[in-house]
KOLGU-623007 format. One record per residue (C-alpha): residue in one letter; chain; residue number from 1; x negated, y, z. Coordinates in steps of 0.001 Angstrom, whole numbers, always signed. Each point is the difference from the previous one (the first is absolute). Layout:
N
LUMLO,aa,ch,i,xx,yy,zz
LUMLO,a,A,NUM,X,Y,Z;
...
// end
This chain:
348
LUMLO,aa,ch,i,xx,yy,zz
LUMLO,m,A,1,-11610,+18884,-8572;
LUMLO,t,A,2,+1183,-1314,-3573;
LUMLO,e,A,3,+3160,+270,-2117;
LUMLO,h,A,4,-441,-4291,-598;
LUMLO,m,A,5,-27,-148,+4223;
LUMLO,h,A,6,+2971,+1586,-296;
LUMLO,g,A,7,+1288,-1936,-2782;
LUMLO,i,A,8,+2168,-3533,+400;
LUMLO,d,A,9,-2972,-2101,-695;
LUMLO,i,A,10,-2090,+1252,+1751;
LUMLO,k,A,11,-4039,-860,-1106;
LUMLO,e,A,12,-1951,-2175,+2399;
LUMLO,d,A,13,-3396,+1966,-1674;
LUMLO,e,A,14,+1339,+2509,+1720;
LUMLO,l,A,15,+645,-1389,+3059;
LUMLO,l,A,16,-3316,-1283,-54;
LUMLO,a,A,17,-2072,+3294,-886;
LUMLO,m,A,18,+2251,+1810,+3097;
LUMLO,g,A,19,-3018,-2300,+1967;
LUMLO,g,A,20,+872,-1304,+3818;
LUMLO,g,A,21,+354,-3467,-770;
LUMLO,i,A,22,+3395,+958,-810;
LUMLO,l,A,23,+575,-1859,-2735;
LUMLO,d,A,24,-1908,-2846,+1681;
LUMLO,t,A,25,+3033,+522,+2649;
LUMLO,l,A,26,+2959,-547,-1823;
LUMLO,l,A,27,-1736,-3133,-2014;
LUMLO,i,A,28,-1235,-2167,+3471;
LUMLO,d,A,29,+3027,-2722,+1468;
LUMLO,r,A,30,+193,+1046,+3927;
LUMLO,t,A,31,+168,-3829,+822;
LUMLO,t,A,32,-2912,-1607,-2031;
LUMLO,g,A,33,-2143,+2856,+652;
LUMLO,e,A,34,-1017,-164,-4007;
LUMLO,n,A,35,+1796,+1642,-3270;
LUMLO,i,A,36,+3961,-1128,-532;
LUMLO,i,A,37,+499,-2302,-2660;
LUMLO,w,A,38,+1617,-348,-3613;
LUMLO,a,A,39,+2423,-1990,+1146;
LUMLO,t,A,40,+1767,-480,-3826;
LUMLO,d,A,41,-1627,-1112,-2537;
LUMLO,d,A,42,+1145,+2662,-2550;
LUMLO,y,A,43,-4081,+1712,-378;
LUMLO,a,A,44,-1559,-3195,-415;
LUMLO,h,A,45,-285,-141,-3554;
LUMLO,l,A,46,-2122,+3208,+406;
LUMLO,g,A,47,-2836,-2953,+1255;
LUMLO,d,A,48,-2072,-1339,+3463;
LUMLO,g,A,49,+1147,+2372,+3068;
LUMLO,y,A,50,+3808,+291,-893;
LUMLO,t,A,51,+2126,-2662,+1081;
LUMLO,f,A,52,+2719,-865,+2954;
LUMLO,h,A,53,-2775,-338,+2650;
LUMLO,n,A,54,-2441,+2007,-1043;
LUMLO,h,A,55,-866,+2870,+2181;
LUMLO,i,A,56,+787,+4014,-2187;
LUMLO,t,A,57,-3192,+2008,+127;
LUMLO,v,A,58,-1047,+2880,-452;
LUMLO,e,A,59,-1901,-773,-3279;
LUMLO,q,A,60,+2720,-1698,-1745;
LUMLO,i,A,61,+2786,+3138,+347;
LUMLO,t,A,62,-2426,+3300,-523;
LUMLO,g,A,63,-2255,+444,-3581;
LUMLO,e,A,64,+749,-2119,-2524;
LUMLO,h,A,65,+2755,-870,+1769;
LUMLO,h,A,66,+1340,+2823,+1345;
LUMLO,n,A,67,+3602,-1235,-1474;
LUMLO,v,A,68,+298,-3182,+1037;
LUMLO,i,A,69,+2278,+771,+2660;
LUMLO,q,A,70,+2778,+2156,-580;
LUMLO,p,A,71,+3235,+675,+982;
LUMLO,r,A,72,+3113,-1636,-1054;
LUMLO,v,A,73,+1256,+2188,-1683;
LUMLO,s,A,74,-2756,+506,-1970;
LUMLO,k,A,75,-221,-4231,-875;
LUMLO,s,A,76,+1644,-1113,-3497;
LUMLO,e,A,77,+3355,-982,-226;
LUMLO,e,A,78,-1356,-3438,-406;
LUMLO,e,A,79,-2160,+60,+2862;
LUMLO,r,A,80,+3138,+434,+2376;
LUMLO,k,A,81,+2289,-2110,-1091;
LUMLO,l,A,82,-3319,-2301,+310;
LUMLO,r,A,83,-176,+119,+3406;
LUMLO,v,A,84,+4012,+542,+807;
LUMLO,r,A,85,-264,-3551,-1662;
LUMLO,k,A,86,-2946,-1168,+2480;
LUMLO,m,A,87,-65,+1818,+3206;
LUMLO,a,A,88,+3654,+1387,-47;
LUMLO,e,A,89,-1287,+3308,+169;
LUMLO,v,A,90,+3298,+2670,-262;
LUMLO,f,A,91,-938,+3902,+969;
LUMLO,t,A,92,+3145,+1979,+1904;
LUMLO,p,A,93,+423,+3522,-1149;
LUMLO,s,A,94,-694,+3078,+1950;
LUMLO,w,A,95,+3988,+687,-32;
LUMLO,v,A,96,+292,-3361,+1785;
LUMLO,c,A,97,-3228,+81,+1933;
LUMLO,n,A,98,+2016,+3747,+1439;
LUMLO,k,A,99,+3846,-2064,+708;
LUMLO,m,A,100,-1863,-2230,+1770;
LUMLO,n,A,101,-2709,+2318,+2048;
LUMLO,n,A,102,+3520,+2106,+817;
LUMLO,g,A,103,+1539,-2523,+1651;
LUMLO,v,A,104,-2068,-1086,+2463;
LUMLO,d,A,105,-391,+2701,+823;
LUMLO,e,A,106,+3431,+897,-270;
LUMLO,a,A,107,-387,-2393,+2933;
LUMLO,w,A,108,-2603,+1007,+2017;
LUMLO,f,A,109,+1297,+3889,+637;
LUMLO,k,A,110,+3639,-779,-455;
LUMLO,r,A,111,+1269,+2777,-2452;
LUMLO,s,A,112,-393,+454,-4108;
LUMLO,p,A,113,-1553,+1394,-2250;
LUMLO,v,A,114,-3594,+486,+2119;
LUMLO,f,A,115,-2480,-3,-2660;
LUMLO,n,A,116,+2362,+896,-3135;
LUMLO,v,A,117,+2962,-52,-996;
LUMLO,p,A,118,-4,-2954,-3764;
LUMLO,h,A,119,+2049,+615,-2905;
LUMLO,d,A,120,+1205,-2311,-2827;
LUMLO,e,A,121,+1437,+323,-3533;
LUMLO,g,A,122,+181,-2791,-1548;
LUMLO,q,A,123,-3365,-1144,-1478;
LUMLO,r,A,124,-1492,+3239,+1997;
LUMLO,h,A,125,-1645,+300,+3305;
LUMLO,w,A,126,-1012,+2783,+2314;
LUMLO,w,A,127,-294,+1060,+3276;
LUMLO,e,A,128,-33,+2969,+1707;
LUMLO,p,A,129,-2279,+1213,+2722;
LUMLO,t,A,130,+2113,+1832,+3307;
LUMLO,k,A,131,-2438,+2526,+526;
LUMLO,e,A,132,+687,+382,+3708;
LUMLO,k,A,133,-2610,-840,+2725;
LUMLO,i,A,134,+933,-4066,+1238;
LUMLO,v,A,135,+1460,+585,+3382;
LUMLO,f,A,136,-94,-3396,+2009;
LUMLO,p,A,137,+2304,-1447,+1403;
LUMLO,e,A,138,-360,+419,+4107;
LUMLO,t,A,139,+1294,-3603,+1087;
LUMLO,l,A,140,+489,-3840,-1068;
LUMLO,s,A,141,+2760,-697,+794;
LUMLO,d,A,142,+1658,-600,+3501;
LUMLO,d,A,143,-2262,-2559,+1780;
LUMLO,e,A,144,-2700,+1846,-1213;
LUMLO,q,A,145,+1187,+2738,+663;
LUMLO,k,A,146,-21,-216,+3787;
LUMLO,s,A,147,-3312,-2015,-53;
LUMLO,g,A,148,-1212,+3819,-1128;
LUMLO,k,A,149,-1364,-986,-2763;
LUMLO,h,A,150,-136,+2574,-3389;
LUMLO,k,A,151,-654,-22,-3598;
LUMLO,t,A,152,-2946,+2713,-1365;
LUMLO,w,A,153,-1509,+769,-2400;
LUMLO,q,A,154,-3620,-1630,+1173;
LUMLO,e,A,155,+2364,-3730,-5;
LUMLO,y,A,156,+891,+890,-3789;
LUMLO,v,A,157,-3460,-88,-1278;
LUMLO,r,A,158,-927,-2342,+2391;
LUMLO,m,A,159,+2612,-2564,-768;
LUMLO,g,A,160,-1497,-3129,-1650;
LUMLO,v,A,161,+1313,-542,-3421;
LUMLO,i,A,162,-1001,-2903,-1887;
LUMLO,e,A,163,+716,-557,-4728;
LUMLO,i,A,164,-36,-3581,-249;
LUMLO,t,A,165,-1269,-1697,-3314;
LUMLO,c,A,166,-709,+3592,-257;
LUMLO,g,A,167,-1103,+635,-3502;
LUMLO,e,A,168,-1328,+3666,-590;
LUMLO,a,A,169,+1736,+340,+2555;
LUMLO,p,A,170,+2790,+2364,-1070;
LUMLO,f,A,171,+2148,-64,+3149;
LUMLO,l,A,172,-3197,+1703,+2443;
LUMLO,t,A,173,-861,+2717,-2653;
LUMLO,s,A,174,+1096,+935,-3144;
LUMLO,r,A,175,-1977,+1741,-1989;
LUMLO,y,A,176,+1960,-1023,-3228;
LUMLO,d,A,177,+2531,-2474,-487;
LUMLO,t,A,178,-1649,-3062,-1128;
LUMLO,v,A,179,+2618,-1290,-2820;
LUMLO,s,A,180,+770,+3131,-1536;
LUMLO,g,A,181,-3336,+1043,+633;
LUMLO,e,A,182,+767,+4185,+921;
LUMLO,a,A,183,-2078,+1367,+1874;
LUMLO,i,A,184,+1292,+1604,+3450;
LUMLO,t,A,185,-2306,+2904,+380;
LUMLO,d,A,186,+2439,+2273,+1782;
LUMLO,l,A,187,-688,-1413,+3878;
LUMLO,s,A,188,+3068,+1017,+1481;
LUMLO,k,A,189,+2091,-2445,-2361;
LUMLO,r,A,190,-2362,-3196,+246;
LUMLO,i,A,191,+1771,-2425,+2402;
LUMLO,g,A,192,-2486,-3108,+1166;
LUMLO,w,A,193,-334,-243,+3460;
LUMLO,l,A,194,-3265,+1723,+291;
LUMLO,d,A,195,+1820,+2986,-1308;
LUMLO,r,A,196,+2127,+248,+2256;
LUMLO,k,A,197,-2247,+154,+2430;
LUMLO,m,A,198,-1958,+2039,-1376;
LUMLO,r,A,199,+2851,+1904,+182;
LUMLO,i,A,200,+472,-137,+3574;
LUMLO,v,A,201,-4282,+905,+441;
LUMLO,n,A,202,+608,+3032,-2550;
LUMLO,e,A,203,+2905,+1927,+2229;
LUMLO,n,A,204,-1170,-691,+3438;
LUMLO,t,A,205,-3637,+717,-123;
LUMLO,d,A,206,-2214,+3444,-100;
LUMLO,s,A,207,-3351,-560,+116;
LUMLO,e,A,208,-1972,-1759,-2889;
LUMLO,a,A,209,-1254,-3035,+3343;
LUMLO,d,A,210,+3362,-509,+1070;
LUMLO,w,A,211,+955,-686,-3994;
LUMLO,l,A,212,-2986,-2172,-147;
LUMLO,h,A,213,+595,-1917,+3191;
LUMLO,w,A,214,+4092,-1012,-932;
LUMLO,t,A,215,-581,-614,-3050;
LUMLO,c,A,216,-2919,-2521,+1300;
LUMLO,m,A,217,+2893,-1362,+2056;
LUMLO,a,A,218,+2847,+5,-2544;
LUMLO,y,A,219,-2986,-2088,-2486;
LUMLO,k,A,220,+249,-2624,+2719;
LUMLO,g,A,221,+3230,-320,+465;
LUMLO,t,A,222,+313,-946,-3501;
LUMLO,l,A,223,-822,-3740,-1140;
LUMLO,g,A,224,+799,-2107,-4121;
LUMLO,y,A,225,-1404,-3359,-764;
LUMLO,e,A,226,-488,-1280,-3840;
LUMLO,w,A,227,-1172,-3374,-915;
LUMLO,q,A,228,-1478,+1794,-3154;
LUMLO,g,A,229,-3315,+1533,-19;
LUMLO,d,A,230,+386,+2484,-2685;
LUMLO,n,A,231,+3492,+1426,+1519;
LUMLO,l,A,232,-1077,-465,+3487;
LUMLO,l,A,233,-3051,+2516,-1361;
LUMLO,l,A,234,+2240,+2294,-1596;
LUMLO,a,A,235,+1787,+288,+3828;
LUMLO,r,A,236,-2217,+906,+1361;
LUMLO,e,A,237,-937,+2563,-2524;
LUMLO,n,A,238,+3420,+1226,+26;
LUMLO,l,A,239,-238,+585,+3814;
LUMLO,l,A,240,-3308,+1978,-83;
LUMLO,m,A,241,+517,+2199,-2737;
LUMLO,s,A,242,+3243,+831,+2023;
LUMLO,c,A,243,-2282,+1407,+2340;
LUMLO,f,A,244,-1766,+2083,-2674;
LUMLO,d,A,245,+3294,+1048,-1437;
LUMLO,y,A,246,+1561,+1290,+3910;
LUMLO,y,A,247,-2983,+1611,+1008;
LUMLO,e,A,248,-894,+1830,-2906;
LUMLO,d,A,249,+3476,+1165,+398;
LUMLO,r,A,250,-259,+1244,+3703;
LUMLO,f,A,251,-3103,+1922,-418;
LUMLO,g,A,252,-1172,+416,-3640;
LUMLO,k,A,253,-3862,-1850,-308;
LUMLO,e,A,254,-426,-4231,+720;
LUMLO,p,A,255,-693,-1364,+3147;
LUMLO,s,A,256,-2797,-1118,+1480;
LUMLO,l,A,257,-2014,-3516,-1590;
LUMLO,e,A,258,+1,-436,+3967;
LUMLO,f,A,259,+3561,+199,+190;
LUMLO,v,A,260,+915,-1778,-3350;
LUMLO,k,A,261,-2549,-2949,+509;
LUMLO,e,A,262,+2221,-211,+3845;
LUMLO,i,A,263,+2435,-88,-1890;
LUMLO,a,A,264,-1414,-2894,-2060;
LUMLO,e,A,265,-616,-1635,+2920;
LUMLO,i,A,266,+3260,-166,+1544;
LUMLO,i,A,267,+1724,-1245,-3868;
LUMLO,s,A,268,-2057,-2658,-351;
LUMLO,w,A,269,+834,-1682,+3162;
LUMLO,n,A,270,+3895,+952,-351;
LUMLO,v,A,271,+576,-897,-3771;
LUMLO,f,A,272,-957,-3665,-206;
LUMLO,q,A,273,+294,-3007,-2430;
LUMLO,m,A,274,+1631,-2818,+1629;
LUMLO,d,A,275,+2291,-2520,-1026;
LUMLO,g,A,276,+2741,+937,+1840;
LUMLO,l,A,277,+2082,-2929,+168;
LUMLO,k,A,278,-3245,-1309,+1573;
LUMLO,f,A,279,-1708,+2894,+1337;
LUMLO,v,A,280,-3543,-2034,-1406;
LUMLO,i,A,281,-2121,+1433,-2783;
LUMLO,p,A,282,+1923,-948,-3723;
LUMLO,r,A,283,-1245,-3667,-278;
LUMLO,s,A,284,-1977,+44,+2548;
LUMLO,c,A,285,+1260,-3497,+1548;
LUMLO,r,A,286,-1866,-3132,-1310;
LUMLO,t,A,287,+352,-3351,-65;
LUMLO,k,A,288,-2657,-2376,+1578;
LUMLO,t,A,289,-1538,-2669,-912;
LUMLO,l,A,290,-1533,-2375,+2092;
LUMLO,k,A,291,-2323,-3086,-530;
LUMLO,m,A,292,+1073,-3582,+2003;
LUMLO,p,A,293,-1932,-2424,-81;
LUMLO,d,A,294,+1679,-3554,+1280;
LUMLO,l,A,295,-1787,-1050,+2887;
LUMLO,i,A,296,+667,-3926,-1616;
LUMLO,t,A,297,-1583,+109,-3301;
LUMLO,g,A,298,-1457,+3441,-906;
LUMLO,e,A,299,+2431,+735,-2377;
LUMLO,v,A,300,+436,+4017,+515;
LUMLO,k,A,301,+3091,+1469,-611;
LUMLO,i,A,302,+1199,+3530,-532;
LUMLO,k,A,303,+2591,+1405,+1980;
LUMLO,k,A,304,+1772,+3115,-1130;
LUMLO,i,A,305,+1113,+2715,+3308;
LUMLO,e,A,306,+2709,+2705,-1701;
LUMLO,c,A,307,-22,+3226,+2194;
LUMLO,e,A,308,+2306,-1158,+3407;
LUMLO,g,A,309,+1986,+3565,-412;
LUMLO,c,A,310,+445,+170,-4043;
LUMLO,k,A,311,+1583,-3936,+114;
LUMLO,k,A,312,+2273,+403,+3188;
LUMLO,g,A,313,+169,+3658,-495;
LUMLO,l,A,314,-1392,+609,+2715;
LUMLO,i,A,315,-496,+4249,+3;
LUMLO,h,A,316,-2881,-411,+2775;
LUMLO,r,A,317,-1260,-3009,-583;
LUMLO,h,A,318,-1887,+889,-3250;
LUMLO,n,A,319,-3712,-946,-666;
LUMLO,g,A,320,-357,+2776,-2274;
LUMLO,i,A,321,-1438,+3368,+1060;
LUMLO,y,A,322,+2229,+1909,+2444;
LUMLO,v,A,323,+697,+3668,-1115;
LUMLO,q,A,324,-1281,+2498,+3067;
LUMLO,t,A,325,+616,+3677,+511;
LUMLO,m,A,326,-1047,+2797,+1345;
LUMLO,d,A,327,+2184,+769,+3897;
LUMLO,w,A,328,-369,+3841,+274;
LUMLO,d,A,329,+1027,+586,+3103;
LUMLO,t,A,330,-2395,-2885,+1449;
LUMLO,g,A,331,-2391,+412,-2396;
LUMLO,k,A,332,-490,-4015,-890;
LUMLO,t,A,333,+679,-1642,-2802;
LUMLO,i,A,334,+3727,-2075,+712;
LUMLO,r,A,335,+702,-3304,-2485;
LUMLO,f,A,336,+3667,+726,-2033;
LUMLO,d,A,337,+1565,-2316,+810;
LUMLO,h,A,338,-964,+455,+3769;
LUMLO,i,A,339,+1789,+3398,+136;
LUMLO,n,A,340,+4324,+476,+1041;
LUMLO,g,A,341,-498,-3102,+2114;
LUMLO,l,A,342,-441,-1952,-4093;
LUMLO,a,A,343,-2257,-2709,+1579;
LUMLO,k,A,344,+2481,-1595,+2245;
LUMLO,k,A,345,-900,-3316,+305;
LUMLO,e,A,346,+1875,-2162,-2667;
LUMLO,k,A,347,+400,-4037,-82;
LUMLO,l,A,348,-1549,-2640,-1754;
// end
């Protein structure tokens, strides 16, 4: 594994050179079966194939185009400001992500600290990882205590977490601070949800086989969605490279290509492209045009029919492409808007 692969800017050329279709997998949209789309016109100046609805291809981001997609910190100040104005793109610094994730863990474990102790000193923010093995609470509440339900490390690893409008996924995996650009090379100081799950996996598995199994479980419970295709690819790449980081730290060697392919496939299902307000592929809703001849005069009139969901604000009435994700328990796909009772009937 090269230094470039572990750096902040993951090189698509390196992913391509790995073989096994890894880069192809990271580019696929599991809903459409085609590649993810750019979903932005920021790259339109590069020519044909780089506009909003075009699919991102391997050829467009490798070889002579290897620097097309870069993390936010590598973009120019002008580019960053433009994306803030156009898409309200504002990334969260790691210390804020850490405090927010800590708050969820405090409620789950019913104690503090669990994974780290944050410190604030003026404009300086840092955190110290806890050193002891994470101890899991025996029960959740009085009612659940009566039912005999216990909280275990396996439950935490399998727990479903999702980062909405995830950008480069700083809440899921903190390979670097997306605002300052500072790399977090000490794995014990990483603070994303996947990072926390991987600490638990490391502390509770003895064999490589168990580690591989529970790492897959950790990834299957880690989700995110994003509008812009470049950010989505970066999020997927960060999750994949985190797998390399943790495997190499634990076993002192690179993971097998077969395992990397399995993790890449999970990521391609779990981190997807979506308009978070409509649950469809960005701008996939359409206004349909009907030609209606007058039965008396024969004159052809044009009638435009807007997307009902867009017109009436009905989430489940859009004519766009609803996003499909994987139910890992059943092995079947499910519409994202059908998860957790989101698909309740709407009154017209």
